[in-house]
C-alpha positions, 0 to 999 in steps of 0.5 A: 248658670253656676257662678253668675248672677243675672238681674232681669231688667225691663231694658238691658239685662245686666250680668256678671260673675259674683266675683266681679260684681262687688257692689252692695244692694241697698234697702231704704224707705220711700221708694215707690213700688216696683221702682225701676232706675237707671244704674251703673254697675261698677265692676273691677274691670270697666263699667257696665250699664243697665236697668234693674227691676227686682220683684222686691221693689226695695232692692237697689245697687248702691251705685244707683243711689249715688249716680241716679239724678232722682236720688241725691244725697247718697244712702239714708241713715236707715238703709239696710244693706245686703250683698248681691250674692244674698239677693240672688240666693234668697228665695224670699226676694226672687228676680222674676224674669216675667215681672217686666211684662205688661198686664193684659189690662194695662196700657203703657202709661199704666205699665210705667206707673206700676214699674215706678217709672212714672214720676221718679224722685226729681231734683231738676228744675227749669224756669223762664228768664228774660232772653238778655245775654250779658245783662244781669237780672233777677226777673224770673217766672215759673214754667206754670205761669202763662207769660211770653215776654219779660217786663221790658218786652224781651223774649223769654228763655227756659233756663235749667238748673245747670248746677244740678245737672252738672252733678252727673258727668257727661258719660252718665248723660250719654249712657242714660240717653242712649239707654232709652233709644228705640224703646216703647217705655212711656214717655222715654220712647219719644226722642224728645222725652228721652231727654226729659231731664233737659226739657221739662223736668218737673212735668208729671208723666201723665200730663205728657202728650206724645206720639213718640216723635223725634228719633228721626233719620240721619242719612248719608247723602252719598250721591248728592255729596259726591256728584253735586258738592264733591263731599264724602261726609254729607248727611241729612237729618230728616226731621220731616220723617215725623208724625205730621211731616215736619220738625214742628212736632218736636216743639209741639209735644212740649208745648201741648203737654205743658198746656195739658198740665196747666188745664189740670192745675185749673188754669182757665185755658180755652184752647191753644192758638197759633199763626202758621204758614202750614207746618205749625198748624199741622203739629198743633192741631194733631197734638191738641186732637190727641189731648182733647184740647181745642186748637185755633189756627190763623192761616194766610189765605191761598199761601200754603199747600193743600197738604198743609191746609188739610192737616189742621182741618182733618184734626178738627182745629178751628181754621181761620183763613185770612187775607194777609201774610204770616206776619199779619196773622201773627199780629192778630193772634197776639192781640186775640191771646191778650183778650181771650184765655187762649195759649199762644203756640208760636215760637214766641213761646220758648217752650217749643224750642226746648223740644226742638233742641233735642234734634241737635242732641240726636245728631250727636247721639247718631254720630256716637257723640262725635261733633260734626263740623257744620250744621245747616238749618233753614230759617224763617221765624228763626227759633230753630237755629237758636234751638239747635245752638242751645242743644249743642251748647248744653251738650258741651256745657254738661260734658257730653262733647268738647266742642260746638259745630259751626252753624249756618242759617239758610234763608229764602231770598224772598224773605231774608231779613237775617241775611241782610243783617248778617251782610251788614255785620249785624249793625242793624236789623230791618224787617222786610215784606216777605215775597212769595216763596216755594219755601212757604214755611219760612216766608216771614219778613219780621221774625220773632226770634231775630235776637236769639238767632243772632246770638246763636250765630255769633257764638258758633262762628255762624254764617247766613246764606240765601237762596233764590226761587230758581236755586231752590227748585233746581237743587231740589230736583238734583237732590230728588234725582239722587233719592232724597225727595226734599221739601223746598226748605231743605232746598234752601239749606242745600243751596247754602251748602252749594254756595259755601262749597264753591267758596271753599268755606266748607271743605270736601272732607268736612262732616256736614249735616243739612237739616231737612225740616219737612217732608217732600210729600207736603210740596208735590204741587210745586214739584209737579209744576217744576217737572211740567215746566209750568213755573213762571220765570224758572227754566226748570233745567232738571225737569224730568217730564213723563214721555208720551208714547204710543201703546205698541211694542215698536213705539215703546222700544224706540223710546227705550233705545233712545233714552237708554242709549241702546244700539 
């Protein structure tokens, strides 16, 4: 094409006339072979974004040096510059359209190494600090240390080098994250690791354990919104559409990847352990199986669904079924991990929250970086409400958006210590004995992340609501009959939405996101019992049992006429 320079890229091709592409291509020492870096093409009219990888690995557009977070400091003194036109016309440095193709003997990790995507120069860092907002402390720990609490017993938080991240504006981060969506490039095809710089920036890509989790569906709940709550802009972020059927995958890829790194560094870790009400054990066992790391799971006997129980068993975990509740399992696993070199995987470990916060960033991406008015999150151990807060807050602090949504934490009435504290103005918090609930993953009476949750809600003008068992099952039936097929935890969040709409706190036109934390297919037992009207103390108002009918034409027609209101 006469007058056009085309840079063949692995990601988005970048094209423009020679007159409009007025930047330079720079050669400098020290880049890995076939390095591929995100870049901004600065044209006379507007800005283009894309990825360039030339056959000559040392050729780079100057703007890439200035804006890429892996290459601070501008151009080195020894840099040799040539014009873009000379690169296009120089047969010694051809731009091969086929160089991006994976070799026959490569996997995607190998391909990333060859292209220089794996482990580009990095200037970002993260560390553990005590979670004590408003209190000055110089206590900190390396991410590579096995530590779960501060010296005073406080929870830890992962703190990123925000000064380094702020060297790049919000537009840069939006473009970078958007450029990675929907790709199979290792490890950025994951919704979590596409935000690697904000998650675990220093981990080697070869240590990452991922099944390309995240990038979950955000769908418009049109009928439920219109018919049940009178809303036109209701959305569901379906985190249950994931590898093991729950949002726990988002955090577990980060935690197990770090364990993989620690074992490679020689840390004497025998395996990874967790207490679980079901979904955590499913995620842990799957990621450990993918990495070849032993998983140990403590489960409360007879308190989780068969679908939840079978996952860790099928994935080869050592499953210990105990005659206690989740809180009892949690106490035991904490004692065990102080005696044995087993890495603790519960949300006491703040690494998981780094993965879970990416769901908040995804919501903003999926709305083209517009901020919803409300986000409603089911809460049990309460790490997730803080993770969503952290994801939204980072986007605001780094200039991707200019405000925060209001957060709602929804609890089952049978396990509602946060709700009780909220009603008391957070003046005091008292653990409760959690009673059985269909929302079994949040049947937790003494949540580990209570302080994190209160902080997140106070700083987002947040609200806490509760849902009874009958309310949970009824709203699930209403949602299911409108095509949603929700888990009971989503039912807790939908109940909170119903109550806030009835009080007109959430307005009809407010853009609202309900976070669905698990897939309904994990909870078919309770759905069958509901539609069979077999649940004690629940009237099953919206039950839809099968109709028994004789196997003859007249009987079938009689039923159809009755049910379809035919004359």
